[in-house]
BALOBA-1460 file (C-alpha; in Angstrom, 3 decimals):
// residues 114
<rec num="1" residu="m" x="4.556" y="-20.903" z="2.993"/>
<rec num="2" residu="l" x="4.993" y="-17.247" z="2.131"/>
<rec num="3" residu="s" x="6.866" y="-14.854" z="4.389"/>
<rec num="4" residu="t" x="5.279" y="-11.655" z="5.643"/>
<rec num="5" residu="t" x="7.336" y="-9.574" z="3.205"/>
<rec num="6" residu="k" x="6.137" y="-11.589" z="0.222"/>
<rec num="7" residu="v" x="2.515" y="-11.362" z="1.302"/>
<rec num="8" residu="e" x="2.793" y="-7.617" z="1.949"/>
<rec num="9" residu="y" x="4.574" y="-7.134" z="-1.380"/>
<rec num="10" residu="r" x="1.776" y="-8.915" z="-3.223"/>
<rec num="11" residu="a" x="-0.902" y="-6.976" z="-1.343"/>
<rec num="12" residu="t" x="0.896" y="-3.698" z="-2.047"/>
<rec num="13" residu="t" x="1.084" y="-4.611" z="-5.737"/>
<rec num="14" residu="h" x="-2.670" y="-5.106" z="-5.840"/>
<rec num="15" residu="a" x="-3.128" y="-1.746" z="-4.063"/>
<rec num="16" residu="v" x="-0.849" y="-0.121" z="-6.662"/>
<rec num="17" residu="k" x="-2.977" y="-1.573" z="-9.472"/>
<rec num="18" residu="e" x="-6.102" y="-0.101" z="-7.877"/>
<rec num="19" residu="a" x="-4.387" y="3.263" z="-7.339"/>
<rec num="20" residu="l" x="-3.262" y="3.378" z="-10.978"/>
<rec num="21" residu="w" x="-6.825" y="2.641" z="-12.076"/>
<rec num="22" residu="m" x="-8.119" y="5.416" z="-9.797"/>
<rec num="23" residu="c" x="-5.567" y="7.894" z="-11.204"/>
<rec num="24" residu="a" x="-6.611" y="7.035" z="-14.761"/>
<rec num="25" residu="f" x="-10.297" y="7.340" z="-13.850"/>
<rec num="26" residu="l" x="-9.793" y="10.728" z="-12.178"/>
<rec num="27" residu="g" x="-7.746" y="11.845" z="-15.168"/>
<rec num="28" residu="e" x="-10.667" y="11.050" z="-17.457"/>
<rec num="29" residu="i" x="-13.402" y="12.748" z="-15.452"/>
<rec num="30" residu="m" x="-11.399" y="15.693" z="-14.084"/>
<rec num="31" residu="r" x="-7.754" y="16.242" z="-14.737"/>
<rec num="32" residu="s" x="-4.601" y="14.211" z="-14.263"/>
<rec num="33" residu="l" x="-2.959" y="14.316" z="-10.873"/>
<rec num="34" residu="s" x="0.116" y="16.517" z="-10.759"/>
<rec num="35" residu="t" x="1.645" y="14.785" z="-7.728"/>
<rec num="36" residu="p" x="2.225" y="11.085" z="-7.127"/>
<rec num="37" residu="m" x="-0.473" y="9.215" z="-5.225"/>
<rec num="38" residu="m" x="0.643" y="8.137" z="-1.754"/>
<rec num="39" residu="l" x="0.088" y="4.601" z="-0.494"/>
<rec num="40" residu="h" x="0.740" y="3.620" z="3.105"/>
<rec num="41" residu="c" x="2.378" y="0.281" z="3.856"/>
<rec num="42" residu="d" x="3.263" y="-1.208" z="7.246"/>
<rec num="43" residu="n" x="6.084" y="-3.421" z="5.976"/>
<rec num="44" residu="q" x="9.429" y="-1.703" z="5.464"/>
<rec num="45" residu="s" x="10.887" y="-4.721" z="3.655"/>
<rec num="46" residu="a" x="8.160" y="-4.572" z="1.016"/>
<rec num="47" residu="i" x="8.809" y="-0.851" z="0.547"/>
<rec num="48" residu="m" x="12.552" y="-1.416" z="0.174"/>
<rec num="49" residu="l" x="11.971" y="-4.271" z="-2.285"/>
<rec num="50" residu="s" x="9.769" y="-2.024" z="-4.418"/>
<rec num="51" residu="k" x="12.505" y="0.631" z="-4.539"/>
<rec num="52" residu="d" x="15.448" y="-1.768" z="-4.976"/>
<rec num="53" residu="g" x="14.356" y="-3.513" z="-8.156"/>
<rec num="54" residu="q" x="16.819" y="-6.363" z="-7.813"/>
<rec num="55" residu="h" x="15.458" y="-9.865" z="-7.968"/>
<rec num="56" residu="h" x="16.637" y="-11.324" z="-4.699"/>
<rec num="57" residu="a" x="17.115" y="-15.084" z="-4.463"/>
<rec num="58" residu="r" x="14.403" y="-15.462" z="-1.830"/>
<rec num="59" residu="m" x="11.902" y="-13.553" z="-3.984"/>
<rec num="60" residu="k" x="12.605" y="-15.322" z="-7.279"/>
<rec num="61" residu="h" x="9.347" y="-17.262" z="-7.280"/>
<rec num="62" residu="i" x="7.140" y="-14.148" z="-7.226"/>
<rec num="63" residu="n" x="5.584" y="-13.695" z="-10.642"/>
<rec num="64" residu="l" x="6.822" y="-10.827" z="-12.762"/>
<rec num="65" residu="q" x="3.369" y="-9.260" z="-12.594"/>
<rec num="66" residu="f" x="4.086" y="-8.420" z="-8.971"/>
<rec num="67" residu="h" x="7.151" y="-6.417" z="-9.978"/>
<rec num="68" residu="l" x="4.872" y="-3.791" z="-11.535"/>
<rec num="69" residu="i" x="5.191" y="-1.983" z="-8.225"/>
<rec num="70" residu="h" x="8.900" y="-1.340" z="-8.818"/>
<rec num="71" residu="e" x="8.228" y="0.277" z="-12.197"/>
<rec num="72" residu="t" x="5.456" y="2.413" z="-10.752"/>
<rec num="73" residu="v" x="7.565" y="3.632" z="-7.832"/>
<rec num="74" residu="t" x="10.564" y="4.268" z="-10.116"/>
<rec num="75" residu="n" x="8.410" y="6.331" z="-12.511"/>
<rec num="76" residu="c" x="7.151" y="8.393" z="-9.539"/>
<rec num="77" residu="a" x="3.507" y="7.598" z="-10.299"/>
<rec num="78" residu="i" x="3.052" y="6.273" z="-6.757"/>
<rec num="79" residu="t" x="4.920" y="6.965" z="-3.538"/>
<rec num="80" residu="l" x="5.039" y="4.287" z="-0.848"/>
<rec num="81" residu="i" x="5.110" y="5.637" z="2.689"/>
<rec num="82" residu="y" x="5.845" y="3.634" z="5.802"/>
<rec num="83" residu="c" x="3.037" y="3.685" z="8.325"/>
<rec num="84" residu="p" x="3.579" y="1.794" z="11.597"/>
<rec num="85" residu="m" x="1.079" y="-0.948" z="12.288"/>
<rec num="86" residu="q" x="-0.290" y="0.941" z="15.317"/>
<rec num="87" residu="m" x="-1.279" y="3.839" z="13.031"/>
<rec num="88" residu="m" x="-3.042" y="1.777" z="10.331"/>
<rec num="89" residu="v" x="-6.582" y="3.111" z="10.530"/>
<rec num="90" residu="a" x="-7.847" y="0.533" z="8.012"/>
<rec num="91" residu="d" x="-7.142" y="-2.228" z="10.538"/>
<rec num="92" residu="i" x="-10.546" y="-1.506" z="12.067"/>
<rec num="93" residu="l" x="-12.045" y="-3.121" z="8.964"/>
<rec num="94" residu="m" x="-9.782" y="-6.180" z="8.954"/>
<rec num="95" residu="k" x="-8.670" y="-7.090" z="12.475"/>
<rec num="96" residu="l" x="-10.023" y="-7.630" z="15.936"/>
<rec num="97" residu="l" x="-8.766" y="-4.641" z="17.936"/>
<rec num="98" residu="s" x="-9.016" y="-3.557" z="21.546"/>
<rec num="99" residu="h" x="-11.929" y="-1.317" z="22.517"/>
<rec num="100" residu="g" x="-9.677" y="1.741" z="22.824"/>
<rec num="101" residu="k" x="-7.978" y="1.185" z="19.466"/>
<rec num="102" residu="t" x="-11.340" y="0.553" z="17.777"/>
<rec num="103" residu="g" x="-12.684" y="3.850" z="19.119"/>
<rec num="104" residu="e" x="-9.518" y="5.696" z="18.108"/>
<rec num="105" residu="h" x="-9.625" y="4.376" z="14.532"/>
<rec num="106" residu="a" x="-13.385" y="4.928" z="14.243"/>
<rec num="107" residu="s" x="-12.890" y="8.574" z="15.258"/>
<rec num="108" residu="s" x="-10.047" y="8.927" z="12.749"/>
<rec num="109" residu="l" x="-12.374" y="7.669" z="10.007"/>
<rec num="110" residu="r" x="-15.063" y="10.044" z="11.321"/>
<rec num="111" residu="l" x="-17.390" y="7.157" z="12.031"/>
<rec num="112" residu="l" x="-17.818" y="8.479" z="15.597"/>
<rec num="113" residu="p" x="-17.992" y="12.033" z="16.906"/>
<rec num="114" residu="p" x="-14.581" y="13.309" z="18.111"/>
């Protein structure tokens, strides 16, 4: 069974791959981005693991492909930013939320009038 940090680290790695693809695509049709792309993550351990770069004993079974995130963060191509779980607007698309939280996130995404 995978811990929350490992799952978040893998999910963040997949998000980094998509962000790198988007940067390359935008660079081809417009111009390259001059600032790093920001990704929000709600797991501080995954963020610290991406910045640390050491292969911890409990993370040794994660494939090397998932350590791409460390290289990307080190090269300043992507910046990982902590976003508390209560502020994750994308949760409206993935989780069952209370009526108030659903309305709040829908307004933030401009799906509802303010």
